Structure formats: structure tokens, C-alpha cells
ZADO-461964 format. One record per atom (N, C-alpha, C, O): residue number from 1; atom name; y, x, z. Coordinates in steps of 0.001 Angstrom, whole numbers. Atoms other than C-alpha are relative to their C-alpha. Layout:
BEGIN
+-----+------+---------+---------+---------+
:   n : atom :       Y :       X :       Z :
+-----+------+---------+---------+---------+
: NUM :   CA :       Y :       X :       Z :
...
+-----+------+---------+---------+---------+
This chain:
BEGIN
+-----+------+---------+---------+---------+
:   n : atom :       Y :       X :       Z :
+-----+------+---------+---------+---------+
:   1 :    N :    -749 :   -1017 :     693 :
:   1 :   CA :   13550 :   13887 :  -13600 :
:   1 :    C :     827 :     771 :    1031 :
:   1 :    O :    1459 :     180 :    1906 :
:   2 :    N :    -715 :    -869 :    -917 :
:   2 :   CA :   15075 :   16810 :  -11769 :
:   2 :    C :    1252 :     523 :    -681 :
:   2 :    O :    1208 :    1014 :   -1809 :
:   3 :    N :   -1273 :    -499 :     513 :
:   3 :   CA :   18710 :   17719 :  -12263 :
:   3 :    C :     531 :    1010 :    1005 :
:   3 :    O :     671 :     695 :    2186 :
:   4 :    N :    -480 :   -1052 :    -885 :
:   4 :   CA :   20018 :   20994 :  -10833 :
:   4 :    C :    1487 :     221 :    -195 :
:   4 :    O :    1988 :     271 :   -1319 :
:   5 :    N :   -1399 :    -398 :      13 :
:   5 :   CA :   23587 :   21740 :   -9934 :
:   5 :    C :      65 :    1347 :     696 :
:   5 :    O :    -231 :    1444 :    1886 :
:   6 :    N :     -88 :   -1320 :    -618 :
:   6 :   CA :   24119 :   25432 :   -9339 :
:   6 :    C :    1409 :     546 :    -174 :
:   6 :    O :    2045 :     374 :   -1214 :
:   7 :    N :   -1317 :    -630 :      42 :
:   7 :   CA :   27304 :   27259 :   -8521 :
:   7 :    C :       1 :    1196 :     926 :
:   7 :    O :    -876 :    1355 :    1775 :
:   8 :    N :    -130 :   -1218 :    -780 :
:   8 :   CA :   28444 :   30514 :   -7001 :
:   8 :    C :    1140 :    -198 :     988 :
:   8 :    O :    2213 :    -689 :     637 :
:   9 :    N :    -977 :     183 :   -1066 :
:   9 :   CA :   30300 :   30533 :   -3688 :
:   9 :    C :     208 :    1320 :     731 :
:   9 :    O :    -738 :    2070 :     972 :
:  10 :    N :    -310 :   -1210 :    -739 :
:  10 :   CA :   32074 :   33332 :   -1868 :
:  10 :    C :      28 :    -314 :    1488 :
:  10 :    O :     693 :   -1259 :    1911 :
:  11 :    N :      71 :     220 :   -1438 :
:  11 :   CA :   31315 :   33582 :    1853 :
:  11 :    C :    1216 :     624 :     693 :
:  11 :    O :    2027 :    1306 :      67 :
:  12 :    N :   -1110 :    -579 :    -773 :
:  12 :   CA :   33744 :   34534 :    4628 :
:  12 :    C :     -95 :    1519 :      74 :
:  12 :    O :     920 :    2209 :     170 :
:  13 :    N :     202 :   -1446 :     -68 :
:  13 :   CA :   32233 :   38008 :    4724 :
:  13 :    C :     298 :     682 :   -1334 :
:  13 :    O :     320 :    1911 :   -1405 :
:  14 :    N :    -323 :    -566 :    1301 :
:  14 :   CA :   33085 :   38474 :    1030 :
:  14 :    C :   -1185 :     116 :    -935 :
:  14 :    O :   -1039 :     590 :   -2062 :
:  15 :    N :    1180 :     -67 :     864 :
:  15 :   CA :   29557 :   38236 :    -326 :
:  15 :    C :     -41 :   -1223 :    -908 :
:  15 :    O :     490 :   -2281 :    -569 :
:  16 :    N :     154 :    1086 :     953 :
:  16 :   CA :   28732 :   36083 :   -3332 :
:  16 :    C :   -1384 :    -601 :     196 :
:  16 :    O :   -2389 :     109 :     232 :
:  17 :    N :    1265 :     682 :    -257 :
:  17 :   CA :   26053 :   33484 :   -2753 :
:  17 :    C :    -175 :   -1119 :   -1026 :
:  17 :    O :     750 :   -1896 :   -1263 :
:  18 :    N :     286 :    1056 :     975 :
:  18 :   CA :   24440 :   31229 :   -5344 :
:  18 :    C :    -621 :   -1185 :     728 :
:  18 :    O :   -1582 :   -1028 :    1481 :
:  19 :    N :     527 :    1215 :    -602 :
:  19 :   CA :   23848 :   27646 :   -4244 :
:  19 :    C :    -549 :    -901 :   -1093 :
:  19 :    O :      83 :   -1105 :   -2129 :
:  20 :    N :     645 :     907 :     946 :
:  20 :   CA :   21473 :   25307 :   -6034 :
:  20 :    C :    -266 :   -1314 :     713 :
:  20 :    O :    -863 :   -1334 :    1790 :
:  21 :    N :     249 :    1327 :    -548 :
:  21 :   CA :   21398 :   21574 :   -5371 :
:  21 :    C :    -854 :    -767 :    -990 :
:  21 :    O :    -495 :    -925 :   -2157 :
:  22 :    N :     902 :     778 :     834 :
:  22 :   CA :   18516 :   19559 :   -6711 :
:  22 :    C :     304 :   -1482 :     184 :
:  22 :    O :     503 :   -1963 :    1300 :
:  23 :    N :    -314 :    1428 :     -13 :
:  23 :   CA :   19163 :   15956 :   -7612 :
:  23 :    C :   -1082 :    -703 :    -825 :
:  23 :    O :   -1177 :    -498 :   -2035 :
:  24 :    N :    1101 :     670 :     679 :
:  24 :   CA :   16178 :   13767 :   -8464 :
:  24 :    C :     473 :   -1341 :    -556 :
:  24 :    O :    1036 :   -2160 :     170 :
:  25 :    N :    -381 :    1232 :     661 :
:  25 :   CA :   16800 :   10981 :  -10962 :
:  25 :    C :   -1246 :    -822 :    -287 :
:  25 :    O :   -2274 :    -289 :    -703 :
:  26 :    N :    1144 :     889 :     171 :
:  26 :   CA :   14513 :    7961 :  -11193 :
:  26 :    C :     273 :    -983 :   -1130 :
:  26 :    O :    1418 :   -1337 :   -1408 :
:  27 :    N :    -149 :    1004 :    1047 :
:  27 :   CA :   13864 :    5546 :  -14007 :
:  27 :    C :    -684 :   -1316 :     363 :
:  27 :    O :    -782 :   -2211 :    -476 :
:  28 :    N :     675 :    1221 :    -423 :
:  28 :   CA :   12032 :    2882 :  -11987 :
:  28 :    C :     889 :    -893 :     860 :
:  28 :    O :     386 :   -1829 :    1483 :
:  29 :    N :    -938 :     834 :    -749 :
:  29 :   CA :   15153 :    1412 :  -10324 :
:  29 :    C :     478 :   -1100 :    -937 :
:  29 :    O :    1030 :    -821 :   -2002 :
:  30 :    N :    -366 :    1098 :     890 :
:  30 :   CA :   15784 :   -2034 :  -11755 :
:  30 :    C :    1437 :    -433 :     232 :
:  30 :    O :    2023 :    -163 :    1280 :
:  31 :    N :   -1426 :     333 :     -26 :
:  31 :   CA :   19205 :   -3480 :  -12498 :
:  31 :    C :     295 :   -1316 :     700 :
:  31 :    O :    1449 :   -1549 :    1059 :
:  32 :    N :    -216 :    1249 :    -715 :
:  32 :   CA :   18750 :   -6909 :  -10872 :
:  32 :    C :     301 :   -1190 :    -880 :
:  32 :    O :     439 :   -2306 :    -380 :
:  33 :    N :    -300 :    1099 :     919 :
:  33 :   CA :   19457 :   -8989 :  -13970 :
:  33 :    C :   -1301 :    -646 :    -468 :
:  33 :    O :   -2228 :      66 :    -855 :
:  34 :    N :    1245 :     660 :     397 :
:  34 :   CA :   16820 :  -11615 :  -14811 :
:  34 :    C :    -263 :      50 :   -1506 :
:  34 :    O :   -1403 :    -116 :   -1938 :
:  35 :    N :     164 :       1 :    1456 :
:  35 :   CA :   17428 :  -11342 :  -18565 :
:  35 :    C :    -196 :    1398 :    -576 :
:  35 :    O :    -257 :    1553 :   -1796 :
:  36 :    N :     188 :   -1382 :     455 :
:  36 :   CA :   16945 :   -7551 :  -18753 :
:  36 :    C :   -1422 :     179 :    -521 :
:  36 :    O :   -2385 :    -208 :     142 :
:  37 :    N :    1319 :    -214 :     600 :
:  37 :   CA :   14074 :   -6571 :  -21063 :
:  37 :    C :    -569 :    1372 :     354 :
:  37 :    O :   -1763 :    1606 :     164 :
:  38 :    N :     457 :   -1347 :    -330 :
:  38 :   CA :   13864 :   -2954 :  -19876 :
:  38 :    C :    -586 :      57 :    1408 :
:  38 :    O :   -1592 :     726 :    1643 :
:  39 :    N :     397 :     -55 :   -1414 :
:  39 :   CA :   13514 :   -3543 :  -16126 :
:  39 :    C :   -1019 :   -1099 :     326 :
:  39 :    O :   -1228 :   -2036 :    -444 :
:  40 :    N :     865 :    1035 :    -536 :
:  40 :   CA :   11015 :   -5520 :  -14101 :
:  40 :    C :     889 :   -1066 :     618 :
:  40 :    O :    1558 :    -803 :    1618 :
:  41 :    N :    -928 :    1042 :    -458 :
:  41 :   CA :   12854 :   -8817 :  -13593 :
:  41 :    C :    -632 :    -937 :    1024 :
:  41 :    O :     -76 :   -2000 :    1301 :
:  42 :    N :     634 :     884 :    -979 :
:  42 :   CA :   10446 :  -10273 :  -11025 :
:  42 :    C :     790 :     -41 :    1307 :
:  42 :    O :     777 :   -1056 :    2002 :
:  43 :    N :    -791 :     -44 :   -1230 :
:  43 :   CA :   12700 :   -9202 :   -8153 :
:  43 :    C :    1485 :     -86 :    -273 :
:  43 :    O :    2279 :     532 :     436 :
:  44 :    N :   -1410 :      89 :     378 :
:  44 :   CA :   15987 :  -10131 :   -9820 :
:  44 :    C :     812 :    -701 :    1081 :
:  44 :    O :     382 :   -1710 :    1639 :
:  45 :    N :    -871 :     557 :   -1026 :
:  45 :   CA :   18830 :  -10852 :   -7429 :
:  45 :    C :    1161 :    -788 :    -588 :
:  45 :    O :    1776 :   -1592 :     112 :
:  46 :    N :   -1104 :     711 :     628 :
:  46 :   CA :   21401 :  -12134 :   -9907 :
:  46 :    C :    -480 :   -1349 :    -503 :
:  46 :    O :   -1684 :   -1577 :    -620 :
:  47 :    N :     346 :    1345 :     429 :
:  47 :   CA :   21499 :  -15714 :  -11134 :
:  47 :    C :    -691 :     -20 :   -1352 :
:  47 :    O :    -423 :     819 :   -2212 :
:  48 :    N :     734 :     106 :    1257 :
:  48 :   CA :   19179 :  -16807 :  -13924 :
:  48 :    C :     902 :    -448 :   -1142 :
:  48 :    O :     651 :    -109 :   -2299 :
:  49 :    N :    -909 :     469 :    1041 :
:  49 :   CA :   22029 :  -18476 :  -15797 :
:  49 :    C :    1290 :     803 :      -7 :
:  49 :    O :    2351 :     262 :    -317 :
:  50 :    N :   -1198 :    -845 :     -64 :
:  50 :   CA :   24445 :  -15556 :  -15406 :
:  50 :    C :     454 :     360 :   -1402 :
:  50 :    O :    -225 :    1100 :   -2114 :
:  51 :    N :    -547 :    -354 :    1302 :
:  51 :   CA :   26600 :  -15369 :  -18503 :
:  51 :    C :     909 :    1214 :     110 :
:  51 :    O :    1097 :    1944 :    -863 :
:  52 :    N :    -891 :   -1131 :    -241 :
:  52 :   CA :   28965 :  -12806 :  -16965 :
:  52 :    C :    -386 :     660 :    1315 :
:  52 :    O :    -578 :      -9 :    2331 :
:  53 :    N :     298 :    -769 :   -1206 :
:  53 :   CA :   28170 :  -10056 :  -14479 :
:  53 :    C :    1228 :     841 :     315 :
:  53 :    O :    1755 :    1535 :    -554 :
:  54 :    N :   -1177 :    -733 :    -447 :
:  54 :   CA :   31019 :   -8547 :  -12491 :
:  54 :    C :    -443 :    1275 :     708 :
:  54 :    O :   -1204 :    1225 :    1674 :
:  55 :    N :     276 :   -1293 :    -624 :
:  55 :   CA :   30782 :   -4835 :  -11644 :
:  55 :    C :    1308 :     480 :     607 :
:  55 :    O :    2283 :     706 :    -108 :
:  56 :    N :   -1243 :    -328 :    -692 :
:  56 :   CA :   33354 :   -3873 :   -9036 :
:  56 :    C :      73 :    1490 :     313 :
:  56 :    O :    -948 :    2157 :     482 :
:  57 :    N :    -207 :   -1383 :    -394 :
:  57 :   CA :   34861 :    -495 :   -8255 :
:  57 :    C :     629 :      42 :    1394 :
:  57 :    O :     827 :    -995 :    2028 :
:  58 :    N :    -476 :    -180 :   -1369 :
:  58 :   CA :   36268 :     909 :   -5037 :
:  58 :    C :    1323 :    -705 :     252 :
:  58 :    O :    1496 :   -1352 :    1285 :
:  59 :    N :   -1312 :     606 :    -203 :
:  59 :   CA :   39835 :    -282 :   -5517 :
:  59 :    C :     -78 :   -1516 :      54 :
:  59 :    O :     654 :   -2142 :     820 :
:  60 :    N :     162 :    1451 :     -26 :
:  60 :   CA :   38729 :   -3844 :   -6227 :
:  60 :    C :    -555 :    -440 :    1351 :
:  60 :    O :     -86 :   -1423 :    1925 :
:  61 :    N :     591 :     362 :   -1294 :
:  61 :   CA :   36602 :   -3932 :   -3081 :
:  61 :    C :    1022 :     174 :    1123 :
:  61 :    O :    1127 :    -679 :    2003 :
:  62 :    N :    -961 :    -253 :   -1065 :
:  62 :   CA :   39331 :   -2412 :    -920 :
:  62 :    C :    1171 :    -979 :     -25 :
:  62 :    O :    1618 :   -1438 :    1026 :
:  63 :    N :   -1209 :     813 :     105 :
:  63 :   CA :   42207 :   -4525 :   -2237 :
:  63 :    C :    -264 :   -1487 :    -178 :
:  63 :    O :     614 :   -2300 :     112 :
:  64 :    N :     284 :    1399 :     306 :
:  64 :   CA :   40469 :   -7791 :   -3192 :
:  64 :    C :   -1222 :    -519 :     743 :
:  64 :    O :   -1969 :   -1331 :     197 :
:  65 :    N :    1176 :     436 :    -759 :
:  65 :   CA :   37851 :   -8304 :    -476 :
:  65 :    C :      64 :   -1491 :     314 :
:  65 :    O :    -973 :   -2149 :     401 :
:  66 :    N :    -134 :    1436 :    -260 :
:  66 :   CA :   39264 :  -11774 :     271 :
:  66 :    C :    -477 :    -815 :   -1197 :
:  66 :    O :   -1094 :   -1867 :   -1029 :
:  67 :    N :     461 :     690 :    1211 :
:  67 :   CA :   38609 :  -12797 :   -3337 :
:  67 :    C :   -1520 :      96 :    -129 :
:  67 :    O :   -2169 :    -871 :    -527 :
:  68 :    N :    1454 :    -157 :      98 :
:  68 :   CA :   35070 :  -11396 :   -3233 :
:  68 :    C :    -738 :    -857 :    1023 :
:  68 :    O :   -1896 :   -1212 :     802 :
:  69 :    N :     623 :     858 :   -1003 :
:  69 :   CA :   34353 :  -13448 :    -100 :
:  69 :    C :      36 :   -1471 :    -388 :
:  69 :    O :    -608 :   -2292 :     265 :
:  70 :    N :     -63 :    1375 :     481 :
:  70 :   CA :   35182 :  -16640 :   -2005 :
:  70 :    C :   -1374 :    -414 :    -526 :
:  70 :    O :   -1970 :     331 :   -1304 :
:  71 :    N :    1337 :     424 :     459 :
:  71 :   CA :   31952 :  -18637 :   -2595 :
:  71 :    C :     -94 :    -250 :   -1506 :
:  71 :    O :   -1198 :    -345 :   -2041 :
:  72 :    N :      24 :     225 :    1448 :
:  72 :   CA :   32960 :  -19218 :   -6234 :
:  72 :    C :    -366 :    1265 :    -773 :
:  72 :    O :    -762 :    1187 :   -1937 :
:  73 :    N :     321 :   -1267 :     658 :
:  73 :   CA :   32399 :  -15540 :   -7037 :
:  73 :    C :   -1489 :     271 :     173 :
:  73 :    O :   -1975 :     453 :    1289 :
:  74 :    N :    1437 :    -274 :      18 :
:  74 :   CA :   28759 :  -14971 :   -8004 :
:  74 :    C :    -310 :    1078 :   -1022 :
:  74 :    O :     553 :    1477 :   -1803 :
:  75 :    N :     515 :    -979 :     962 :
:  75 :   CA :   26697 :  -12448 :   -9974 :
:  75 :    C :     862 :    1260 :     -32 :
:  75 :    O :    1457 :    1604 :   -1053 :
:  76 :    N :    -792 :   -1218 :    -152 :
:  76 :   CA :   28398 :   -9297 :   -8713 :
:  76 :    C :    -938 :    1169 :     276 :
:  76 :    O :   -1842 :    1073 :    1106 :
:  77 :    N :     743 :   -1234 :    -225 :
:  77 :   CA :   26945 :   -5793 :   -8917 :
:  77 :    C :     932 :     984 :     698 :
:  77 :    O :    2017 :    1294 :     207 :
:  78 :    N :    -753 :    -996 :    -761 :
:  78 :   CA :   28184 :   -3333 :   -6306 :
:  78 :    C :    -778 :    1303 :     -85 :
:  78 :    O :   -1945 :    1354 :     304 :
:  79 :    N :     657 :   -1288 :     126 :
:  79 :   CA :   27376 :     303 :   -7015 :
:  79 :    C :     -86 :     680 :    1367 :
:  79 :    O :     786 :     491 :    2215 :
:  80 :    N :     184 :    -659 :   -1292 :
:  80 :   CA :   26060 :    2429 :   -4150 :
:  80 :    C :    1089 :    1032 :     266 :
:  80 :    O :    1456 :    1263 :    1418 :
:  81 :    N :   -1098 :    -958 :    -157 :
:  81 :   CA :   28760 :    5032 :   -4768 :
:  81 :    C :    1256 :    -709 :     494 :
:  81 :    O :    2011 :    -160 :    1297 :
:  82 :    N :   -1152 :     791 :    -439 :
:  82 :   CA :   31388 :    2317 :   -4316 :
:  82 :    C :    -136 :    -313 :    1489 :
:  82 :    O :     842 :    -233 :    2232 :
:  83 :    N :     213 :     281 :   -1418 :
:  83 :   CA :   29843 :    1371 :    -978 :
:  83 :    C :     281 :    1229 :     871 :
:  83 :    O :     865 :    1109 :    1949 :
:  84 :    N :    -253 :   -1221 :    -764 :
:  84 :   CA :   29966 :    4987 :     194 :
:  84 :    C :    1494 :     306 :      96 :
:  84 :    O :    1984 :     701 :    1153 :
:  85 :    N :   -1443 :    -260 :     -19 :
:  85 :   CA :   33624 :    5369 :    -797 :
:  85 :    C :     721 :    -998 :     890 :
:  85 :    O :    1637 :    -625 :    1623 :
:  86 :    N :    -620 :    1014 :    -848 :
:  86 :   CA :   34565 :    2095 :     886 :
:  86 :    C :    -289 :     299 :    1468 :
:  86 :    O :     576 :     108 :    2323 :
:  87 :    N :     354 :    -346 :   -1383 :
:  87 :   CA :   32725 :    3203 :    4027 :
:  87 :    C :     881 :    1134 :     525 :
:  87 :    O :    1282 :    1127 :    1688 :
:  88 :    N :    -841 :   -1124 :    -415 :
:  88 :   CA :   34743 :    6430 :    4107 :
:  88 :    C :    1466 :    -395 :     152 :
:  88 :    O :    2179 :     187 :     969 :
:  89 :    N :   -1418 :     372 :     -22 :
:  89 :   CA :   38083 :    4684 :    3506 :
:  89 :    C :     326 :   -1085 :    1017 :
:  89 :    O :    1352 :   -1002 :    1693 :
:  90 :    N :    -326 :    1118 :    -879 :
:  90 :   CA :   37876 :    1453 :    5526 :
:  90 :    C :   -1301 :    -636 :     493 :
:  90 :    O :   -1986 :   -1326 :    -262 :
:  91 :    N :    1264 :     486 :    -550 :
:  91 :   CA :   34982 :     563 :    7811 :
:  91 :    C :     -28 :   -1517 :     140 :
:  91 :    O :   -1094 :   -2120 :      19 :
:  92 :    N :     -42 :    1463 :    -127 :
:  92 :   CA :   36128 :   -3044 :    8328 :
:  92 :    C :    -330 :    -670 :   -1333 :
:  92 :    O :   -1076 :   -1648 :   -1366 :
:  93 :    N :     305 :     545 :    1321 :
:  93 :   CA :   36040 :   -3742 :    4585 :
:  93 :    C :   -1456 :     277 :    -364 :
:  93 :    O :   -2111 :    -555 :    -992 :
:  94 :    N :    1405 :    -334 :     250 :
:  94 :   CA :   32676 :   -1969 :    4363 :
:  94 :    C :    -933 :   -1000 :     684 :
:  94 :    O :   -1904 :   -1457 :      80 :
:  95 :    N :     830 :     967 :    -713 :
:  95 :   CA :   31202 :   -4272 :    7003 :
:  95 :    C :      66 :   -1376 :    -655 :
:  95 :    O :    -935 :   -2092 :    -691 :
:  96 :    N :    -143 :    1296 :     661 :
:  96 :   CA :   32564 :   -7315 :    5178 :
:  96 :    C :    -780 :     -48 :   -1311 :
:  96 :    O :   -1425 :   -1054 :   -1605 :
:  97 :    N :     719 :       0 :    1287 :
:  97 :   CA :   31114 :   -6292 :    1788 :
:  97 :    C :   -1507 :      96 :     232 :
:  97 :    O :   -2282 :    -476 :    -534 :
:  98 :    N :    1433 :     -52 :    -318 :
:  98 :   CA :   27747 :   -5432 :    3379 :
:  98 :    C :    -511 :   -1361 :     456 :
:  98 :    O :   -1646 :   -1733 :     158 :
:  99 :    N :     389 :    1346 :    -416 :
:  99 :   CA :   27683 :   -8882 :    4974 :
:  99 :    C :    -160 :    -918 :   -1203 :
:  99 :    O :   -1063 :   -1753 :   -1236 :
: 100 :    N :     112 :     814 :    1225 :
: 100 :   CA :   28281 :  -10460 :    1565 :
: 100 :    C :   -1277 :     380 :    -751 :
: 100 :    O :   -2007 :    -495 :   -1217 :
: 101 :    N :    1179 :    -456 :     757 :
: 101 :   CA :   25557 :   -8324 :     -61 :
: 101 :    C :   -1301 :    -382 :     687 :
: 101 :    O :   -2307 :    -609 :      15 :
: 102 :    N :    1233 :     337 :    -716 :
: 102 :   CA :   23022 :   -9118 :    2646 :
: 102 :    C :    -242 :   -1509 :      76 :
: 102 :    O :   -1340 :   -1938 :     434 :
: 103 :    N :     152 :    1454 :       6 :
: 103 :   CA :   23627 :  -12881 :    2388 :
: 103 :    C :    -854 :    -409 :   -1193 :
: 103 :    O :    -485 :    -131 :   -2334 :
: 104 :    N :     919 :     355 :    1084 :
: 104 :   CA :   20725 :  -14296 :     348 :
: 104 :    C :     527 :   -1146 :    -857 :
: 104 :    O :      84 :   -1312 :   -1993 :
: 105 :    N :    -560 :    1098 :     789 :
: 105 :   CA :   22741 :  -17329 :    -782 :
: 105 :    C :     992 :     489 :   -1046 :
: 105 :    O :    1174 :    -155 :   -2079 :
: 106 :    N :    -936 :    -577 :     961 :
: 106 :   CA :   25303 :  -15140 :   -2530 :
: 106 :    C :    -772 :     856 :    -983 :
: 106 :    O :   -1808 :    1416 :    -627 :
: 107 :    N :     681 :    -767 :    1045 :
: 107 :   CA :   24323 :  -13405 :   -5767 :
: 107 :    C :     683 :    1363 :    -176 :
: 107 :    O :    1233 :    1660 :   -1236 :
: 108 :    N :    -534 :   -1354 :      38 :
: 108 :   CA :   25495 :   -9866 :   -4923 :
: 108 :    C :   -1174 :     966 :      -7 :
: 108 :    O :   -2159 :     750 :     698 :
: 109 :    N :    1090 :    -951 :     148 :
: 109 :   CA :   23328 :   -6890 :   -5867 :
: 109 :    C :     553 :    1416 :     136 :
: 109 :    O :    1533 :    1766 :    -522 :
: 110 :    N :    -390 :   -1404 :    -166 :
: 110 :   CA :   23649 :   -3257 :   -4719 :
: 110 :    C :    -892 :     836 :    -903 :
: 110 :    O :   -2110 :     876 :    -732 :
: 111 :    N :     724 :    -835 :     962 :
: 111 :   CA :   22656 :    -919 :   -7546 :
: 111 :    C :     172 :    1459 :     390 :
: 111 :    O :    1297 :    1937 :     533 :
: 112 :    N :     -66 :   -1413 :    -401 :
: 112 :   CA :   21798 :    2651 :   -6584 :
: 112 :    C :     141 :     867 :   -1240 :
: 112 :    O :    -845 :    1391 :   -1759 :
: 113 :    N :    -257 :    -724 :    1239 :
: 113 :   CA :   23416 :    4387 :   -9526 :
: 113 :    C :     -38 :    1511 :     166 :
: 113 :    O :    -127 :    2235 :    -825 :
: 114 :    N :      10 :   -1452 :    -198 :
: 114 :   CA :   23433 :    7833 :   -7941 :
: 114 :    C :   -1349 :     602 :    -387 :
: 114 :    O :   -1409 :    1749 :    -829 :
: 115 :    N :    1340 :    -521 :     268 :
: 115 :   CA :   19685 :    8210 :   -8439 :
: 115 :    C :    -631 :    -601 :   -1249 :
: 115 :    O :   -1813 :    -370 :   -1504 :
: 116 :    N :     544 :     617 :    1209 :
: 116 :   CA :   19261 :    6229 :  -11679 :
: 116 :    C :     129 :     955 :   -1168 :
: 116 :    O :    1144 :    1633 :   -1330 :
: 117 :    N :      60 :    -915 :    1143 :
: 117 :   CA :   18292 :    8141 :  -14798 :
: 117 :    C :     903 :    -443 :   -1113 :
: 117 :    O :     973 :     216 :   -2151 :
+-----+------+---------+---------+---------+
């Protein structure tokens, strides 16, 4: 699915210029939950017995990274937009959350919500 964002911008020379940004949305990105009936759950990253899934935002990642590094915290979904914002605000915290997400023993899943339909 194609989504267009168009707006009009005034240049330094005083001319009006129309800008169009195309944004492609996909419906084949799975959510990572094994109990989801809509997505393909063969590549699920979250726990099979997950009764609660934690979805974190930017402020939680920035302010509570020590809590997220605790091994007791499982079944966490980190949105890709959150990762980008954390990268722009604090690179040390970004590296720590990426290390948690890349650890196969932890049940953290990065969901690319920017391109999901």
C-alpha cells in the first residue's frame, strides 16, 4: 500500500515548491507473538507462554534501561520508532537496548511499526 504525504514549501528564492513523499506500507510484517492468528507465528520471538507483553516507549527506555536489563523482564516489544528516538537522544542507552534485543536468550522483539499497514 502506498501512502503519499504532500505539502507545499517556500524556497529561499521565494518560489513555491510542492514536495511529495511516498511511504510504502506492508502487511506481511509479523508481530512476533506465538499466539497471533493473523501473522505467521513460525518465527515468533516472544515466549510461548506469554500472558503479558510489554510495549515500551522512548521515555521508558531512556529512564528505565537498568530495569529492562534485569533478566526477570521478558516478552518485551520495542518499536522501531522508539529505537530511532533513543539513538538520537542517547547513544549509550541505544547500544544497551540493542544488545538486549540481539541477545537470543532474552525475549525482546523489535517491531517495525513505521512500515506496517
